[in-house]
Every structure is written in C-alpha cells, then in structure tokens.
C-alpha positions in Angstrom: 0.0 0.0 0.0 3.0 2.3 -0.1 2.6 3.2 -3.8 -0.9 4.8 -3.6 -1.2 8.5 -4.4 -3.7 9.0 -1.6 -2.0 9.0 1.8 -5.2 8.7 3.9 -5.5 5.0 4.9 -9.3 5.2 4.8 -9.3 6.3 1.2 -6.9 3.5 0.2 -9.1 0.9 2.0 -12.2 2.4 0.4 -10.6 2.1 -3.1 -9.6 -1.5 -2.6 -13.0 -2.4 -1.3 -14.8 -0.8 -4.2 -12.5 -2.4 -6.7 -13.1 -5.8 -5.2 -16.8 -5.3 -5.1 -16.9 -4.3 -8.8 -14.8 -7.3 -9.7 -17.2 -9.6 -7.8 -20.2 -8.1 -9.4 -18.7 -8.7 -12.8 -18.2 -12.3 -11.8 -21.8 -12.6 -10.8 -22.9 -11.1 -14.2 -20.6 -13.5 -16.0 -21.9 -16.5 -13.9 -25.6 -15.7 -14.5 -25.0 -15.2 -18.2 -25.7 -11.4 -18.3 -22.4 -11.0 -20.0 -20.6 -13.6 -22.0 -17.0 -12.6 -21.3 -15.0 -10.0 -19.5 -13.7 -8.6 -22.7 -17.1 -8.2 -24.2 -18.2 -6.1 -21.2 -15.0 -4.0 -21.3 -15.3 -3.4 -25.0 -18.9 -2.3 -24.8 -18.2 -0.1 -21.7 -15.2 1.7 -23.4 -17.1 2.0 -26.7 -20.0 3.6 -25.0 -17.8 6.0 -23.0 -15.9 7.1 -26.1 -19.1 7.6 -28.1 -20.6 9.7 -25.4 -17.4 11.8 -25.1 -17.1 12.4 -28.8 -20.8 13.4 -29.0 -20.4 15.8 -26.2 -17.3 17.3 -27.7 -19.0 17.7 -31.1 -21.8 19.7 -29.5 -19.6 21.7 -27.2 -16.0 21.7 -28.5 -14.6 24.1 -25.9 -16.4 22.5 -22.9 -19.0 25.3 -22.8 
C-alpha cells in the first residue's frame, strides 16, 4: 500500500473495497449469463464511454 497517491488510509481501503466489489459483481454477471465474457463487457463499456465523449465534444468543442 505504499505506492498509492492518496495518503489517507481510509481512502486506500475504500478504493480497494470498491475495486473488489466491482470485480465480484462482474463475476456474478458472468456467472448468470448477463455478459458472455470480461472482454465483451470491457469493449462495450469503453465504446459507450468514447461515443458519449465524442458526441459531447461535437456539441460543445470548448467545454462550454
């Protein structure tokens, strides 16, 4: 835990807990068949995030 940018121990523990919880939820979705693979989920997530970002930048190129 020495390499975290946040020095407050509570923030580090919170980050680790949230990461573990997200990983376990992905496992549940994989197990129940809601997603077919980790890579499929990641690809859809990244594609959606990039599409949203590009659409917002096209409407407001200077962040206004």
